[in-house]
C-alpha positions as CSV (number, residue, x, y, z in Angstrom):
1,M,-0.1,0.1,-0.1
2,S,1.5,3.5,-0.8
3,I,1.4,6.2,1.4
4,S,-1.2,8.1,-0.8
5,E,-3.5,5.0,-0.4
6,L,-3.0,5.4,3.1
7,I,-3.9,9.0,3.3
8,G,-7.2,8.2,1.5
9,K,-8.4,5.9,4.2
10,F,-7.9,8.4,7.2
11,E,-10.4,11.5,7.9
12,G,-10.3,14.8,9.3
13,E,-7.3,15.7,11.5
14,L,-5.5,12.5,10.9
15,K,-5.6,12.7,7.4
16,S,-3.8,16.1,7.5
17,L,-1.3,14.8,9.7
18,V,-0.4,12.0,7.7
19,A,-0.3,14.2,4.4
20,F,2.1,16.6,6.3
21,V,4.5,13.8,7.3
22,E,4.7,12.6,3.7
23,D,5.2,16.2,2.3
24,A,7.9,16.5,5.1
25,S,9.6,13.3,4.0
26,I,9.7,14.5,0.5
27,R,10.2,18.1,0.3
28,W,12.8,19.0,3.4
29,K,15.8,16.9,2.0
30,I,17.3,17.0,5.4
31,T,20.3,14.5,5.8
32,D,20.7,15.5,9.6
33,E,18.2,13.7,11.6
34,G,18.5,15.7,14.5
35,K,17.4,18.8,12.2
36,W,14.9,16.6,10.5
37,L,13.2,15.8,13.8
38,E,13.6,19.5,15.1
39,K,11.6,20.9,12.2
40,F,9.3,17.9,12.5
41,G,8.5,18.6,16.2
42,A,7.9,22.3,15.2
43,K,5.1,21.5,12.9
44,V,3.6,19.0,14.8
45,K,3.3,21.6,17.7
46,Q,2.0,24.0,15.1
47,F,-0.7,21.1,14.2
48,Y,-1.6,20.6,17.7
49,E,-2.1,23.9,18.6
50,R,-4.3,24.6,15.5
51,S,-6.5,21.2,16.5
52,L,-6.7,22.8,20.0
53,E,-8.1,26.1,18.8
54,G,-10.7,24.2,16.7
55,Q,-12.3,22.4,19.9
56,I,-12.7,25.9,21.8
């Protein structure tokens, strides 16, 4: 199963997160794992904060 097929099976916020991870893997092209994790962590934090705002 490809990532695109997997994304198609999810809904809502989870679908957005999985699509983001796929995009990050392809576009960032960061070879330093620490830098990749730092950037990914920042994006996940933004995603989480936005999802909390939507619940209020």
